[in-house]
C-alpha positions, 0 to 999 in steps of 0.5 A: 089236875084241872080242878087244882089249877083253878083253885090255885088261880083263884087263890093267886087273884085273892093275894096282895101281889105285884108281878115282874113281867119279864125279870124272872123269866130272862134266864130262860131265853136263848143265849144271845142278844134280845130286844123289846120295844113297846108303846101305847096310845098314851105315848108311853114307850118302853125300850130294852136291850139285853144279852143272855150269856153263858158262864162255866159252872163246872167241868164235864168230867166233874158231873160225869163222875156220878155216872156209873150205869152207862159209859161216861164218854157216851153220856159226855157225847150225848151232852154235846148232841142234846144241849151243847153242855148248856143247863138251861137249853129248851128245845122247840118241843119243850125238852129241858136241860143238859139231856133234854128231858120232857117235864112229864117224863121227869115227874114220872122219874121223881126228878125235881129240877131239870135246870139243875145239871145233876137232877137232869143227869139223874133223870136221863140215867134213870131213863137210859136204864129203863130203855136198856131193860126194854131193848137190851141193845145200845143202838135201840136204847139210844134211838129210843131216847130220841124217838120214844120207846113206843116208836122203836117198839112199833116201827123198829129203827127209824131214819131219825133214830138211826141218825141220832144214834150215829150223832151220839156215837160220833160225839162219844168218839170225839168227847173230851173234857169241857165246860158245863155252862149256865146263863147270866143275863145283863141289860138295860131298859128305858121307860118314857112315861109322861114326864118320867124317865125310868132306867134299869141296869140289871144283871141276873145269874143262875147256879144250879137251884139258885137264881140272883137278880140285881138291878140299879134303877133311876127315876127322873121326874120333871114337874113344873120345871123342877127335876127330881131324881131317885136311885134304888138298888133292887135285888132278888134271890130265888131258890128253885127246888122244882122245875115248875116252882121257885120262891125267894125274896125281893128286897125283903118281900116274898116272891113266887114263880109258878109254872114252866118258862112257856106258861107261868105266873110270877108274883111278888107279895106287896101292898098292890094287887097284881097278877101276871100270867103268860101262856104259849098256845100251840107253836105260834100264839101267846097270851098275856094277862096283867091285872092290878087294882086299877088296871087290867091288861090282856094281850095276844101275840104271834111267835115266828122263829125268834120274833114275838109281836103282841097287841094288848088292851088296857081296860081301865085306861082304854089304851092299846099297846103294841110290843115287839120282841126280838131274841 
């Protein structure tokens, strides 16, 4: 596995690449407003304000029609407990989707995209079936979904397992048909770079295994007292067959996203060599790298609750940057 990762990394460096640092990861932020502020020692400034909103993609009764191996209202209640019916929910322990499955568990069950509601449900039902065969009773089965089968086998019912079981059973009793929700993101970013002013109004949306990104870009340049302006409409469409892999088009250029939301490459094939990589290190640290033809940026940051702060250094221009994200 480690050898495969190194080979992929070296191949990516050799490609003609342009990376979008934030665009292809906004859909995985938590619902609510977010803010990004960055400046560097060259006095360049970046401001961004956006909103991750929810929209209804289906009703819960429609997805529960596919449930035959468990009581449907039980799974309906568990949907509320695990994700509050949100397809792109990510927990602090990196459990994913409607029924909060771990990526490695999904791989073992041949579940391909945990952000697709039907794939996520399929994996959860497979896992429930496995737990029922082991324990033979509903209470331990549900507790093991939360605590893990090893814990329940070795320790019996735990306090956390008991509490989780009671939450799910209460949600089952109160379950009624409701919406299943996916993310849509809209916002604006502003960049002051020397004598240039750049703005970007964007809208992103996810539906099952598809993602759409649109943005209206304006660029105003003042040079020798003459002001020039440009306006462009950009779009990207990504197909998302696996939890750790998506590909598609950006204005007729190829786009690939590799990795999970907390550890990923985003690349766009173009005539400029660039590679962007971000990785979460433990619970509180984040590393970022951005390498291009004429620049190499390395940054490290802290993550505390819903606040990220970064300090980075650009090797070619010898500038230091400071970034603050609130989401």
